[in-house]
Every structure is written in structure tokens, then in C-alpha cells.
BAFI-3210 file (N, C-alpha, C; in Angstrom, 3 decimals, decimal comma, padded with zeros to 6 digits):
// residues 264
n [1|2|3|4|5|6|7|8|9|10|11|12|13|14|15|16|17|18|19|20|21|22|23|24|25|26|27|28|29|30|31|32|33|34|35|36|37|38|39|40|41|42|43|44|45|46|47|48|49|50|51|52|53|54|55|56|57|58|59|60|61|62|63|64|65|66|67|68|69|70|71|72|73|74|75|76|77|78|79|80|81|82|83|84|85|86|87|88|89|90|91|92|93|94|95|96|97|98|99|100|101|102|103|104|105|106|107|108|109|110|111|112|113|114|115|116|117|118|119|120|121|122|123|124|125|126|127|128|129|130|131|132|133|134|135|136|137|138|139|140|141|142|143|144|145|146|147|148|149|150|151|152|153|154|155|156|157|158|159|160|161|162|163|164|165|166|167|168|169|170|171|172|173|174|175|176|177|178|179|180|181|182|183|184|185|186|187|188|189|190|191|192|193|194|195|196|197|198|199|200|201|202|203|204|205|206|207|208|209|210|211|212|213|214|215|216|217|218|219|220|221|222|223|224|225|226|227|228|229|230|231|232|233|234|235|236|237|238|239|240|241|242|243|244|245|246|247|248|249|250|251|252|253|254|255|256|257|258|259|260|261|262|263|264]
n.u [068,286|068,844|066,739|066,624|064,753|063,610|063,639|061,897|059,563|059,170|058,953|056,656|054,735|054,834|054,052|051,406|050,230|050,697|048,930|046,480|046,872|047,230|044,662|043,217|044,522|043,678|041,134|040,754|038,831|037,114|038,415|038,674|039,548|041,405|042,470|045,666|047,442|049,087|049,555|049,943|048,727|046,522|045,192|042,529|043,783|046,441|046,160|044,869|046,919|049,020|047,864|047,682|050,376|051,384|050,011|050,922|053,714|053,759|052,654|054,547|056,844|056,131|057,263|058,723|059,206|057,514|057,830|055,923|054,554|051,906|050,779|052,665|055,046|055,694|056,647|058,361|058,363|060,792|063,238|065,437|064,878|063,274|060,649|060,500|058,274|056,821|053,844|052,892|054,716|054,979|052,382|050,985|051,606|050,341|047,572|047,123|047,223|049,654|052,155|054,300|055,162|055,586|055,930|057,702|059,843|061,786|064,096|065,420|068,046|069,246|071,230|071,515|070,424|069,290|067,928|066,012|063,236|061,852|059,042|057,378|054,137|052,817|054,627|055,714|058,242|060,608|062,781|065,360|067,341|069,936|071,959|075,323|074,734|074,228|072,412|069,268|067,318|064,347|065,464|067,835|071,189|072,125|074,130|075,567|075,791|078,803|079,899|082,199|082,503|081,094|079,643|078,391|076,295|073,042|071,051|068,950|066,356|064,452|061,810|060,972|057,691|054,415|054,200|056,318|059,798|062,738|062,510|064,133|066,849|066,784|066,597|068,965|070,702|069,849|070,493|073,307|073,867|072,617|073,791|076,089|075,517|074,213|071,464|068,509|066,256|062,935|061,182|059,221|059,028|060,826|061,865|061,966|063,721|066,148|066,353|066,616|069,077|070,660|070,224|071,583|070,280|069,860|072,484|073,058|071,669|069,865|068,221|066,307|064,547|063,209|061,594|062,374|061,063|060,969|063,487|064,968|065,004|066,167|068,706|070,185|070,052|071,382|073,986|074,577|074,627|077,010|077,297|077,566|076,330|075,361|074,560|073,630|075,795|077,855|078,003|076,640|074,088|071,475|068,874|068,149|068,497|067,131|068,127|069,849|072,400|073,389|075,228|077,763|081,201|082,805|081,063|079,233|080,833|081,433|078,855|078,209|080,157|079,135|076,693|077,468|078,541|076,304|074,943|072,780]
n.v [076,654|076,501|077,425|078,867|077,951|080,264|082,060|080,845|080,985|083,857|084,137|082,568|084,102|086,560|085,617|084,749|087,115|088,575|087,303|088,241|091,007|090,901|090,233|092,499|094,426|093,854|094,655|097,481|099,524|098,803|099,268|100,598|103,710|105,941|109,159|109,681|111,531|114,495|113,691|111,032|108,002|105,524|102,210|099,889|097,622|097,699|097,466|094,898|093,341|093,706|092,604|089,923|089,251|089,795|087,900|085,455|085,589|085,890|083,510|081,712|082,606|083,511|085,184|087,258|090,715|093,539|096,021|097,974|099,535|100,376|099,738|100,377|100,128|097,229|095,666|092,554|089,509|088,392|090,420|090,720|090,208|091,601|091,909|093,781|095,437|096,261|096,337|097,124|098,587|101,325|102,319|104,392|103,846|101,365|102,127|103,516|101,708|100,895|098,509|098,402|097,710|096,448|093,939|094,110|092,532|092,382|090,929|091,803|091,312|091,955|094,592|094,154|093,522|090,486|088,867|089,133|089,882|090,743|091,266|091,376|091,080|091,595|091,025|088,741|088,536|087,556|088,552|087,593|087,392|086,432|087,018|086,519|084,513|085,133|086,717|086,441|086,186|084,929|082,458|082,560|083,511|086,768|089,590|092,812|095,344|095,571|097,850|100,511|103,068|106,077|107,512|105,706|104,736|103,803|105,430|105,151|106,916|108,647|110,900|113,764|114,723|116,275|117,715|116,205|115,912|117,787|119,951|121,805|121,027|118,382|119,024|120,275|118,109|116,372|117,822|117,769|115,069|114,126|115,166|113,629|110,928|108,034|107,647|108,506|107,071|106,925|104,938|104,683|102,976|102,221|099,833|098,130|099,540|099,157|096,435|096,107|097,294|095,419|093,272|094,118|095,540|098,404|100,678|102,235|103,982|106,530|108,118|110,199|110,788|108,337|105,541|103,054|100,538|100,806|100,258|098,325|095,514|095,719|096,899|094,821|093,091|094,346|094,434|091,672|091,013|091,853|094,611|097,999|100,069|103,087|105,832|109,280|110,615|108,904|107,075|104,676|104,932|104,512|103,599|105,222|107,886|108,042|108,362|107,249|105,629|103,643|101,105|099,529|099,355|101,240|102,892|103,860|105,517|107,563|108,578|109,503|111,516|113,341|113,965|115,112|117,452|118,779|119,613|121,610]
n.w [049,470|052,978|055,568|058,687|061,665|062,799|060,654|058,892|060,335|060,064|057,340|056,782|058,147|056,712|054,150|054,650|055,426|053,070|051,224|052,087|051,548|048,738|047,881|048,796|047,263|044,757|044,941|045,210|045,201|047,266|049,613|052,930|053,570|055,491|056,609|058,048|058,426|056,993|053,642|054,408|054,305|055,523|055,414|055,810|055,090|055,985|058,834|058,995|057,840|059,610|061,988|061,268|060,914|063,479|065,099|064,009|064,481|067,242|068,081|067,416|068,858|071,689|073,760|072,687|072,094|070,426|067,728|065,914|062,961|063,017|065,472|067,406|070,067|071,965|074,707|075,301|077,332|077,089|076,917|075,224|072,594|069,778|067,516|064,529|062,596|059,584|058,183|055,723|053,650|051,653|051,334|050,003|047,263|047,124|047,463|045,210|043,287|042,372|041,866|043,792|046,658|050,048|052,604|055,610|057,836|060,622|062,922|065,929|068,067|071,179|070,379|067,787|064,373|063,420|061,667|058,681|056,555|053,373|051,490|048,497|047,641|045,189|043,150|043,957|044,952|047,248|049,603|051,692|054,683|056,899|059,744|059,088|057,384|054,796|051,994|050,196|047,238|046,614|047,126|045,682|045,843|046,800|045,651|046,228|043,653|041,587|040,588|040,216|039,221|039,802|037,987|036,369|037,789|039,038|041,216|044,045|045,896|048,428|048,131|049,823|050,835|051,054|054,245|055,226|055,946|055,071|052,678|051,282|051,905|050,837|048,037|047,613|048,062|046,027|043,746|044,028|043,636|041,308|039,024|038,736|038,314|036,508|036,697|038,617|040,954|042,229|044,286|046,275|048,417|051,084|052,078|049,883|048,242|049,624|049,495|046,725|046,403|047,669|045,854|043,780|041,852|042,152|042,570|044,698|047,558|049,175|051,975|054,223|057,349|057,962|059,526|062,070|061,235|058,536|057,568|058,993|058,283|055,740|056,157|057,266|055,058|052,933|054,020|054,346|051,691|050,982|051,004|052,240|054,844|056,278|058,553|057,831|058,624|058,361|060,407|062,726|063,374|062,133|062,726|064,854|063,970|061,572|059,041|056,128|054,142|051,533|049,782|047,630|048,913|047,704|046,127|047,970|049,481|047,532|047,253|049,862|049,906|048,027|049,225|051,645|050,674|050,035|052,313|054,170]
ca.u [068,795|068,304|066,407|066,484|063,348|063,105|063,410|060,776|058,430|058,978|058,508|055,249|053,857|054,745|053,293|049,987|049,725|050,690|047,763|045,506|047,249|046,988|043,191|042,860|045,153|042,783|039,704|041,017|037,656|036,412|039,211|038,282|040,728|041,262|043,751|046,366|048,278|049,378|050,218|050,234|047,409|046,563|043,983|042,217|044,815|047,603|045,773|044,713|048,088|049,818|047,222|048,057|051,808|051,596|049,470|051,804|055,042|053,487|052,255|055,771|057,768|055,325|057,955|059,401|058,590|057,231|057,919|055,186|054,174|050,498|050,495|053,677|055,973|055,123|057,794|058,047|059,046|062,099|063,681|066,541|064,393|062,193|060,182|060,338|057,390|056,117|052,982|052,663|055,679|054,557|050,920|050,474|051,633|049,302|046,272|047,086|047,310|051,087|052,595|055,569|054,872|056,175|055,913|059,104|059,924|063,184|064,267|066,554|068,615|070,163|071,338|071,808|069,412|069,862|067,127|065,055|062,542|061,097|058,233|056,361|053,140|052,445|055,580|056,135|059,717|060,858|064,163|065,597|068,727|070,188|073,294|076,341|074,424|073,993|071,037|068,778|066,063|063,653|066,418|069,046|072,154|072,285|075,288|075,411|076,473|080,170|080,416|083,186|082,429|079,852|079,080|077,681|075,384|071,596|070,865|067,620|066,236|063,107|061,532|059,997|056,428|053,605|054,329|057,463|061,113|063,319|062,580|065,267|067,985|066,740|066,838|070,402|071,266|069,497|071,366|074,646|074,067|072,058|074,793|077,251|075,225|073,478|070,026|067,997|064,950|062,197|060,281|058,119|059,016|062,195|062,354|062,340|064,971|067,308|066,373|067,118|070,548|071,209|070,096|072,401|069,451|070,360|073,898|073,168|070,368|069,921|066,971|066,179|063,254|062,654|061,368|063,072|060,467|061,233|064,821|065,680|065,343|066,965|070,097|070,863|069,996|072,494|075,291|074,703|074,910|078,328|077,312|077,843|075,242|075,601|073,706|074,010|077,154|078,785|077,996|075,845|072,780|070,408|067,510|067,951|068,434|066,235|068,874|070,557|073,140|073,793|075,840|079,044|082,072|083,318|079,986|078,707|081,740|081,180|077,485|078,452|080,913|078,248|075,686|078,099|078,758|074,989|074,348|072,396]
ca.v [077,419|076,044|078,548|078,591|077,946|081,658|082,728|080,112|081,656|085,199|083,927|082,154|085,244|087,498|085,060|084,826|088,513|088,897|086,785|089,185|092,259|090,623|090,311|093,903|095,132|093,552|095,271|098,846|100,352|098,466|099,512|101,710|104,510|107,142|110,040|109,586|112,787|115,013|112,807|109,748|107,322|104,176|101,626|098,681|096,596|097,891|096,929|093,468|092,660|093,746|091,735|088,598|089,033|089,712|086,626|084,367|085,635|085,650|082,055|080,912|083,183|084,331|086,017|088,326|092,033|094,071|097,382|097,930|100,779|100,823|099,427|100,940|099,222|096,308|094,931|091,227|089,033|088,249|091,819|090,804|089,995|092,405|091,934|095,087|095,095|097,212|095,454|097,585|099,605|101,739|102,402|105,246|103,078|100,379|102,752|104,060|100,564|100,774|097,286|098,551|097,787|095,329|093,573|094,080|092,025|092,130|090,417|092,408|090,589|092,987|095,754|093,757|092,850|089,101|088,262|090,032|089,481|091,837|090,507|092,044|090,139|091,831|090,416|087,475|088,636|087,326|088,785|087,151|087,497|086,093|087,416|085,609|083,407|085,642|087,340|085,696|086,623|083,650|081,267|082,743|084,401|088,113|090,388|094,128|095,620|095,782|099,076|101,374|104,392|106,706|108,076|104,562|104,158|104,226|105,585|105,307|107,859|109,003|112,378|114,288|115,289|117,121|117,571|115,345|116,165|119,134|120,001|122,529|120,147|117,389|119,565|120,441|116,707|115,851|118,578|117,265|113,625|113,744|115,530|112,746|109,543|107,632|107,784|108,583|106,410|106,999|103,786|104,869|101,976|102,181|098,476|097,641|100,267|098,456|095,040|096,210|097,516|094,141|092,421|094,681|096,283|099,646|100,732|102,899|104,565|107,394|108,768|110,642|110,807|107,054|104,886|101,666|099,498|101,019|099,965|097,354|094,285|096,096|097,145|093,495|092,501|094,944|093,975|090,223|090,915|092,392|095,993|098,952|100,875|104,078|107,003|110,345|111,130|107,834|106,324|103,391|105,293|104,587|103,424|106,362|109,181|107,923|108,692|106,000|105,647|102,289|100,733|098,895|100,096|102,463|103,794|104,454|106,611|108,579|109,167|110,245|112,789|114,214|114,372|116,112|118,650|119,441|119,880|123,060]
ca.w [050,690|054,220|056,438|060,149|062,184|063,039|059,359|058,368|060,978|059,481|055,871|056,827|058,621|055,600|053,037|055,045|055,366|051,717|050,566|052,385|050,821|047,342|047,713|048,896|046,155|043,585|045,218|045,863|045,406|048,461|050,820|053,760|053,648|056,321|056,612|059,303|058,556|055,673|052,739|055,008|054,347|056,092|055,038|056,498|054,687|056,985|060,110|058,902|057,575|060,840|062,895|060,862|061,176|064,925|065,567|063,550|065,175|068,677|068,246|067,343|069,908|072,514|074,665|072,024|071,909|069,037|067,311|064,753|062,472|063,328|066,911|068,277|070,730|072,980|075,314|075,603|078,555|076,610|076,501|074,270|071,238|069,371|066,116|063,971|061,623|058,749|057,449|054,339|053,285|050,343|051,368|048,931|046,053|047,169|047,342|043,890|042,293|041,939|042,536|044,493|048,135|050,631|053,984|055,974|059,186|061,101|064,298|066,651|069,272|071,807|069,513|066,383|063,522|063,152|060,585|058,034|055,276|052,653|050,643|047,666|047,127|043,865|042,196|044,513|045,245|048,600|050,003|053,062|055,184|058,279|060,056|058,926|056,416|053,400|051,635|049,118|046,562|046,095|047,314|044,954|046,609|046,302|045,953|045,759|042,388|041,753|039,851|040,932|038,678|040,196|036,797|035,760|038,754|039,268|042,759|044,552|046,997|048,780|047,941|050,780|050,277|051,927|055,616|055,595|055,591|054,855|051,235|050,747|052,084|049,838|046,747|047,501|047,974|044,672|042,790|044,189|043,263|040,012|037,951|038,736|038,098|035,293|036,859|039,950|041,013|043,496|044,275|047,242|049,471|051,522|052,230|048,537|047,785|050,252|048,859|045,360|046,477|048,074|044,762|042,671|040,905|042,379|042,984|046,065|048,038|050,410|052,388|055,588|057,973|058,002|060,874|062,114|060,492|057,153|057,054|059,783|057,523|054,591|056,561|057,307|053,795|052,234|054,608|054,035|050,304|050,730|050,976|053,388|055,220|057,386|058,715|057,021|058,939|058,246|061,573|062,764|064,097|061,191|063,378|065,685|063,222|060,439|057,834|055,647|052,868|051,255|048,463|047,872|049,696|046,943|045,674|049,206|049,843|046,573|047,510|051,031|049,572|047,389|050,200|052,531|049,888|049,868|053,626|054,344]
c.u [068,101|068,048|066,367|065,002|062,819|062,803|062,222|059,494|058,117|058,438|056,992|054,391|053,714|053,884|051,768|049,387|049,709|049,566|046,650|045,721|046,911|045,528|042,746|043,368|044,314|041,392|039,966|039,817|036,908|037,182|038,643|039,489|040,417|042,582|044,373|047,261|048,501|050,200|050,555|048,959|047,600|045,219|043,701|043,240|045,994|047,271|045,624|045,982|049,008|049,162|047,641|049,550|052,070|051,118|050,414|053,145|054,796|053,266|053,593|056,817|056,936|055,968|058,672|058,592|058,314|057,450|057,207|054,739|052,954|050,279|051,538|054,523|055,355|056,287|057,425|058,740|060,545|062,617|064,769|066,088|063,243|061,903|060,017|059,543|056,765|055,162|052,623|053,496|055,319|053,010|050,327|050,544|050,454|047,836|046,070|047,184|048,688|051,697|054,014|055,348|055,388|055,838|057,380|059,037|061,387|063,096|065,559|066,847|069,573|070,104|071,628|070,582|069,973|069,196|066,273|064,510|061,836|060,314|057,197|055,321|052,739|053,411|056,088|057,692|059,827|062,375|064,303|067,065|068,892|071,658|074,287|075,975|074,045|072,532|070,624|067,453|065,529|064,697|067,732|069,974|072,219|073,640|075,044|076,212|077,968|080,751|081,237|083,134|081,123|078,990|078,067|076,478|073,985|071,433|069,413|067,553|064,744|062,902|060,560|058,831|055,649|053,772|055,481|058,782|061,500|063,472|063,705|066,649|067,998|067,059|068,302|071,117|071,020|070,407|072,769|074,913|073,625|072,983|075,858|076,888|074,356|072,005|069,670|066,555|064,317|061,062|058,999|057,955|060,452|062,793|062,763|063,522|066,148|067,397|066,916|068,621|071,294|071,203|070,948|071,592|069,672|071,757|074,040|071,821|070,632|068,479|067,059|064,724|062,502|062,434|062,087|062,463|060,683|062,497|065,546|066,060|066,266|068,418|070,817|071,035|071,227|073,777|075,544|074,960|076,249|078,479|077,620|076,682|075,693|074,523|074,257|075,314|078,225|078,963|077,023|074,504|071,567|068,993|067,241|067,707|067,427|066,857|069,702|071,140|073,593|074,335|077,007|079,993|082,527|082,226|079,342|079,513|081,523|079,851|077,563|079,151|079,995|077,180|076,229|078,303|077,376|074,393|074,064|071,802]
c.v [076,888|077,207|077,997|078,603|079,348|082,337|082,085|080,748|083,052|085,069|083,547|083,314|086,237|086,908|085,025|086,164|088,999|088,369|087,763|090,512|092,061|090,744|091,766|094,735|094,931|094,142|096,649|099,604|100,049|098,800|100,709|102,439|105,736|107,907|110,029|110,806|113,337|114,065|111,449|108,980|105,908|103,560|100,498|097,525|096,635|097,191|095,438|092,698|092,595|092,712|090,247|088,256|088,929|088,332|085,465|084,394|085,359|084,207|081,308|081,338|084,087|085,340|087,245|089,599|092,436|095,528|097,474|099,271|101,290|100,683|099,949|099,888|098,416|095,425|093,496|090,748|088,780|089,615|091,879|090,661|090,854|092,212|093,381|094,923|096,289|096,332|095,832|098,803|100,064|101,804|103,307|104,611|102,104|100,952|103,351|102,960|100,413|099,564|097,321|098,783|096,515|095,128|093,512|093,581|091,835|091,593|091,094|091,653|091,519|094,173|095,413|093,170|091,559|088,368|089,217|089,479|090,658|091,078|091,362|091,122|090,378|091,152|089,088|087,407|088,516|087,510|088,403|087,215|087,116|086,501|086,364|084,468|083,862|086,259|086,673|086,406|085,311|082,545|081,420|083,776|085,701|088,679|091,748|094,342|095,967|096,898|099,912|102,820|105,039|107,126|106,966|104,162|104,646|104,232|105,850|106,287|107,925|110,501|112,833|114,899|116,051|116,784|116,632|115,923|117,576|119,308|120,710|121,745|119,084|117,838|119,808|119,053|116,234|116,521|118,057|115,894|113,467|114,107|114,522|111,200|109,279|107,825|107,889|107,930|106,702|105,990|103,987|103,843|101,775|100,757|097,836|098,304|099,555|097,028|095,093|096,573|096,141|093,207|092,973|095,424|097,796|099,596|101,344|103,501|105,423|107,912|109,215|110,570|109,470|106,553|103,551|100,623|099,645|100,362|098,792|096,068|094,600|096,327|095,830|092,971|093,048|094,428|092,465|089,965|091,504|093,941|096,705|099,855|101,841|105,075|108,101|110,982|110,033|106,913|105,124|103,653|105,468|104,591|104,567|107,659|109,182|108,219|107,459|106,189|104,263|102,021|099,812|099,798|101,400|103,391|104,438|105,717|107,772|109,304|109,987|111,552|113,780|114,835|115,391|117,461|119,518|119,919|121,349|123,184]
c.w [051,944|055,083|057,847|060,515|062,318|061,650|058,673|058,978|060,336|058,070|055,928|057,177|057,374|054,460|053,392|054,889|053,881|050,899|050,775|051,589|049,332|047,042|047,764|047,731|044,893|043,748|045,835|046,117|046,661|049,728|051,590|054,078|054,589|056,254|057,965|059,510|057,149|054,820|053,262|055,192|054,931|055,820|055,999|056,226|055,606|058,237|060,059|058,669|058,873|061,946|062,568|061,203|062,754|065,462|065,243|064,231|066,644|068,939|068,255|068,420|070,784|073,463|074,042|072,021|070,529|068,927|065,986|064,254|063,004|064,826|067,847|068,913|071,943|073,487|075,654|076,849|078,282|076,065|075,563|072,887|070,900|067,903|065,621|062,633|060,888|057,890|055,995|054,118|051,749|050,171|050,286|047,568|046,004|046,885|045,927|042,780|041,748|042,573|043,053|045,946|048,700|052,108|054,464|057,489|059,516|062,537|064,878|067,937|069,900|070,918|068,106|065,642|063,150|061,953|059,971|056,747|054,697|051,558|049,798|047,119|045,744|042,724|042,762|044,753|046,757|048,843|051,423|053,400|056,606|058,541|060,003|057,976|055,108|053,243|050,419|048,480|045,943|046,083|046,465|045,673|045,914|046,606|045,435|044,440|042,636|041,075|040,815|040,441|038,982|039,058|036,120|036,583|038,642|040,805|043,082|045,738|047,314|048,699|049,077|050,181|051,289|053,449|056,102|055,067|055,327|053,350|050,655|050,802|051,028|048,477|046,507|047,407|046,556|043,651|042,837|043,659|041,766|038,816|037,804|038,402|036,871|035,443|038,319|039,955|042,289|043,418|045,122|048,281|049,843|051,584|050,940|047,928|048,389|049,657|047,481|045,386|046,773|046,816|043,582|041,586|041,013|042,907|044,376|046,325|049,184|050,749|053,874|056,052|057,860|059,433|060,839|061,333|059,016|056,659|057,805|058,921|056,353|054,958|056,636|055,876|052,957|052,678|054,250|052,546|049,980|050,676|052,359|053,610|056,406|057,516|057,843|057,295|058,880|059,413|061,545|063,376|063,130|061,771|064,298|065,009|062,117|059,049|057,396|054,310|052,647|049,867|048,679|048,500|048,978|046,587|046,915|049,616|048,820|046,942|048,828|050,792|048,924|048,365|051,188|051,916|049,886|051,146|053,762|055,749]
res [x|x|x|x|x|x|x|x|x|x|x|x|x|x|x|x|x|x|x|x|x|x|x|x|x|x|x|x|x|x|x|x|x|x|x|x|x|x|x|x|x|x|x|x|x|x|x|x|x|x|x|x|x|x|x|x|x|x|x|x|x|x|x|x|x|x|x|x|x|x|x|x|x|x|x|x|x|x|x|x|x|x|x|x|x|x|x|x|x|x|x|x|x|x|x|x|x|x|x|x|x|x|x|x|x|x|x|x|x|x|x|x|x|x|x|x|x|x|x|x|x|x|x|x|x|x|x|x|x|x|x|x|x|x|x|x|x|x|x|x|x|x|x|x|x|x|x|x|x|x|x|x|x|x|x|x|x|x|x|x|x|x|x|x|x|x|x|x|x|x|x|x|x|x|x|x|x|x|x|x|x|x|x|x|x|x|x|x|x|x|x|x|x|x|x|x|x|x|x|x|x|x|x|x|x|x|x|x|x|x|x|x|x|x|x|x|x|x|x|x|x|x|x|x|x|x|x|x|x|x|x|x|x|x|x|x|x|x|x|x|x|x|x|x|x|x|x|x|x|x|x|x|x|x|x|x|x|x|x|x|x|x|x|x]
***
């Protein structure tokens, strides 16, 4: 697979930060952990990975802006391009020694996501996508699952926890979905959920209360793998509303129908 210069920059930044995360993951007892909010932990690993990614991206494209989980928004001289970065999606998994976490980097041009990468250093899975050029897992072309019967599907989701989300609404959504599908999965890293939909590992996915850096790269990935993505109302405001529903054309519609039935 031939990558563009921009995608190569993103991959190199993720790989460099991933090596740092892998070292930290192997030495969990030495991590300096602080509490950032209820149920939301951040470690020294987050900050170091973000620093590495920012330096690598800024070195290659010094005029681009940034939207980063830990450091916030920084407008660049080129106002049409913004890097959207989550240096460690799945921090709670990481801190508990669960190898389901990822680096997520997306590039937004104007109002469109044009490139994205999601990298899990623990498994060495590298998911990449560029607008109009397809989506790949370790250089192998990805396609969303082709299942059309909702009853056969495995659906991923995010479960709200302490201090996060509307628990009652989520329980209604879960009740509406789980009786109609083959399985429900909760991974703990939204970027990987979307990457797994793109790879056909999950048939569909929904979650609310996400941030742009959780899903920007994954939105492009699913679409470039032939899938469909919308907000919870079926529109295009995923990054603004924090809600997302993804799958192939038929299964996403089934999932949307069930979720609408559960609204409280």
C-alpha cells in the first residue's frame, strides 16, 4: 500500500509515541498516576505520548493547528488544517494492564476528516485511512462486515460509568439492542471500536458523550471501509454532539431503529 507523505508523518508519530507507551505499559507500577476527575484517570504516559506526537507532527507541518485531549486546542497559521489527537485512548485499560488502548490521530481539512490512523502498540495493529483511498489494517485492505441480519451481529458500545453519561438512557438503549443481537461488547476504547467496525470484527457500534479525538480517525476509517456513520439522530454532527452510530448500511439502520425506540 502506497501512503501519502501526510499519512507517513502520522504513522511515524504514532509509532514513536507507541514505543514510549509500550515501555510504560510494561512498567505500570512506576507510572505516576493522578486523578483528573471521577473515573477519568490520566498518567504521565498520556502527557509524554502527546508531547512526542505534537513534536513530530509540528516538525513536518509547522503551520497546522492542533486539537488534543490533554493540551486542548491550538490554532495554527494554516487555519484550514487541524490535527486531532488522542495520545492514549483507553487510559483506564492501560492503567489496569489491559492491552486494549490506542493512539488516534486524524487530520481535518476545512470541515472534512481527510486522513486518520489508529495504532494499538500492545498488539501492533495499525489502522490507516485516507479520504478516497480506502482503509487498511497493517497494509491489508479493510471492509466492513457484510451481514444483513441484525440477529447475527456482534455490536460494540461504550458503557457510561462514574460521573459520565446518562445511565438511565443507556440502560434503555442496551435493553432495546441486546435482545435482538448475537452479542454486545464493551472494549473501553472508542477509537478501537470504530477500527474494529471498519475491519469487519464488529458489525456495528454506538456510544454517546464522546470527544472529537475519540472518533475523528475512526469515522473516516469506517467510511473508507464501505461503512456508514451518523450521530444519534441520523445526521452528520458526530463531532459536535458526541454521539455516534456506525455499521454497514443495513445494520446501522437496524441499530438506529432500536436506539430510537429506547430514547428517554
